[in-house]
N, C-alpha and C positions, 0 to 999 in steps of 0.2 A: 227182526222184531216188526214184522209187517203189522199194519193196523188191525187186520182181522185176527192176528194171533196174539195181540196184547191182552193178557188175562186180567190185569189189575193196575189201577192207578192210585197212588197215595200222595196226598198233599199234606205236608206237615207244617204247622205253625209252631216254631221253635221257641225256646226260652233259655236265657243264660242264668236264671235264678239258681242260687246255690242251695237254698233250703227247700222245705216242703212245698213251696209255691210252684215249683216246676210241675208237680202233678196236676195242678189246677190250670197252669198256663200253657202246657204243651198239649196241642190238639192234633188229631190226625183224621182226615176225611178219606174214606176208602171207597172207590168205585170198583165193582167186580163185573167183568164182562158177562159171565155165565148167567147172572141174575139181573143185571142192569141196575141193581140197587146201590145206594150210597149210605154208608155208615159214618157216624161222626162221634169220635171218642176222645176222652181225656183220662187222667188218672195214673199215667205212667211217668216214671222218672226218665231222664235221658238214657241211662244205661238200659232200663227196662224196654224203652221204645226201640232201641237198636236191636235187642234180642228178639223182640216181637217181630220186627221187620225181617230178621233172618228166618224166623219160623214161617212167616207168610211166604217168603221166597221159596221155601222148600215145597210149599203147596202150589204156588203159582209163580214159577221162575220167570215167566215173561211179564215182568212187572216194572213200572217206572215210579220212582219216588222223587218228589220235589221238596227241598229244604229251603227255608227262607233265612239262611245265614250265609255270610261270605266264606268261600272255601279257601281263601288265601289272602295274602297281603301284597302291597305293591312290589314290583320286581326289584327295585333298588334296595328295599328292605331285606329281601331274601338274599340278594347278592352280598349285602353287608354281613350277613350271617354265614356266608359261604355255602348257600343252598341253591341248587339248580332247578328244583321242581317243587310243586305244592305238596305232593305226598311226603317228601323229605321234611318239609316244614311241619306237617301234621305230627310226625314222630317227635320232633323237637318240642312241640306244644304238649303232646301227650306225656313226655318224659318229665314234665314239671315246669317248663319255661312259661307256659301259658298262664298258670296261676301266679308266677312271679311277676309277670307284666300287670296282672290284675290287682296285685297287692298295693296298699297305700304307701309302702316304703320303697316301691319300685324306683330305681334311680334313672330309668329311661323316661325323661319328661315328655316324650312324644305321645304317650298314652294319657288321655285326659277324660274328665268326667267324674261321676260318682257311682260307686258300686256298693250298694247297701249303705252302711255307715261310714264307708271309706271314701275320702275325697282325694282326687288326683289333680285338682287344679284346672285351669282354663286351657283352651286350645293354644299350643305353643306358637310363637311368632313365625317359626319356619314353615308353618302350614297356612299362613295368612297372606293376603295380597297376591302378588304375582307368583308366589310359591305354593298357592293353595292346591295346585294340581298334584303336588307330591303326596298328599294324604289320600289320593284316590288311585284305584286300579284302572286299567284301561276299560274294564267292564263298566265301572261307574261313570267314567268320562264319556263313553259312548251314550249312556243313558241321559247324561246331562246335556251333551251337545247334540241337539236334535238333527242338525244338518248331516250327521254321520249315519243317520238311519234312513235307508232308502224307501221304506214303506211309509207313506204319509199317514196311514191309519195308525200304525204303531207309534209314529212320532206324536200324533195328536193325543194318544193315550198317555204318553210319558210327559207331555207338556206340563210344567209347573210342579212335577212330583219328583224331587231330586233325592237320590240315594245319599246316605251318610258315609262317612269315612270309618274304616274298621279300627282306626286309632282312637275313635271316640268310644269309651267303654262305660259311659254313664250319661244320663240325661235323656230328654225326649228324642225318640227315634234312634238311639244308639244301637249299633249292631256289633261292636267289638267284643263285648263280653259273651254274647250268644255264639259268636263265631269261634272264639278261642275255646269255648266249652263244647262246641259241636265237632271240631276237627278230629278229636280222638275217636268219635263215633264213626267218622268216615274210614278211619283205619280199620275199625272192627268190621264194617260192612265190606270193605275191600278184601279183608282176610277171608270173609265168608263167601267170596265169589262175585260180589256186586261189581259192576263196572261203573266207575266214577267219571262222568264227562266233565271236561274235554280231555282228561289225562289218559283215559282208556278208550279203546274202540268198542262201541256198543255191539252186543252179540244177540242173536235171535233167541238164544237159550239161556241168557243170563239176565238177572235183574239189573236195572240201570238207575243211577242216581244223578240228578241235575240240581244245580243251584237256581233258585227262583227269587223273584222280588215281588212280594205280595202287593205292593202299591201298583205295580204294573198290571197285575191280575184284576184288581178291584176297580181301578180308576179312582177318580177324585171324590169318592163318597166320604162323608163324615163317619168313619167307622166307629168312633167312640160314642155315637148316639144310637140308642136302641131304635128310636123312631126312624132314623135314616137307614139303619140296617134293614128294618122291617119293610120300608118303602122300596129299597133296592131289590130285596128278594121277591117282593110282590110283583114288581115290574118284570123281573127276570122270568118269573113263572108264567107271565102272560106272553112273553116273547120267545122263550126257549124251552124246547121239549125236555131237555135234561133236567131243568129246574122244576118243570111241571110234574115230574115223576118222583120228586123227593117227598119222603114221608113227613107228616106233621111233627113227629118227634124230632127229626133231624132239623127241620126248619125252626122249631122252638129253641133248640140249642144254639143255632146260628144267630137268631135274633137276640138271644140273651147274653151272648159273649162275643166280644170283638175278636178274641183269639180263635174261637170256633168258626166265626164268620170268615176270617182269613183262610183257615184251612179248607173250608167248604168251597169257597169261590176259587181258590187255587186249584183244587182237585178237578173241579168242573171245567176250568179253562184248559187244563192239561188233557182232560178227556176229549174236549172239542178239537184239540190240535194233536191228538195222539198219533196220527199218521206221520207227523214230522220227526218223531223220535227215531224212526228207522233210518232217517237220512242224516242223522248226526254222525260226525267223524272225529276220530282222535286228532287233536291238534298237533301240528308240526311247528307251530310258532313258539319261539323261545319265551316270549313274554307271557303268552297264554299258558304255557307249561308251568310257569311260576305263579301266575296270578289267577288262573282260571277264567271262566266265562259265565255270564248269567244267561240262562235259557230265556229267550224272548219269543213268545208265540208269534208265528208268522215270518220269522227271520231264518229259521232252520239252522242257526249257528254257523253260518258261513263266515269265514275269516276274510 
């Protein structure tokens, strides 16, 4: 997947919404190499989005897709379930266990937060204090502990922007619900020939999927403020040729929606670093096989 051969980049801002809201909240930004243009779209359900990506890959197989949900859970949790890899975990989730964990009557008290009208309670004591690390994967720990990041620029971008635990399924910044409802889609993409990093080795002739963290892409902008989004995009247009070429229509969508903004910025960061995807490798690390890794621009995914 040499940079010159990459045909398309897609950044997806995901949603765990179970109702019609997912069509409003799920956004995809698409950069196409042949035209250099960027499209920004919503209106699809989770299932429809996955089928759309499969169709896009038939047209442009040398494609990279970034999703902003966690691809797995901490290794100790998978071991508890007798599972040795994230793809095995996706199947368990898709077979119905994911929705059981999200239900208000779930007996596993390690899942907390509020999903719609269903309340799961507060963060359990086993994830507090000196045990807080148990609720995080290694990927989140690396993002939290800046000393583990060799690139000082990457560390500066992460400073003060801490990722959440996948056990949190409700409340501000929660990623658990979106993750559990995204994993079955990873199975669908893998069945269709997509390579899912770091579990699969990227191929020059196959579409690639990576886990991303939108806060790492955007930096510490107040994304909930339309004024802040507008100022951010204006500054980028002055400084970055990729942004300068974006149409007024696409810009208006990104200014008007936090979800659209996240999708657009994510896709453009991936485009800027597109040469790095060819250097990603399938992990041989037992923990990463279970937990997955977050793609961090500039770090190339080295273990």
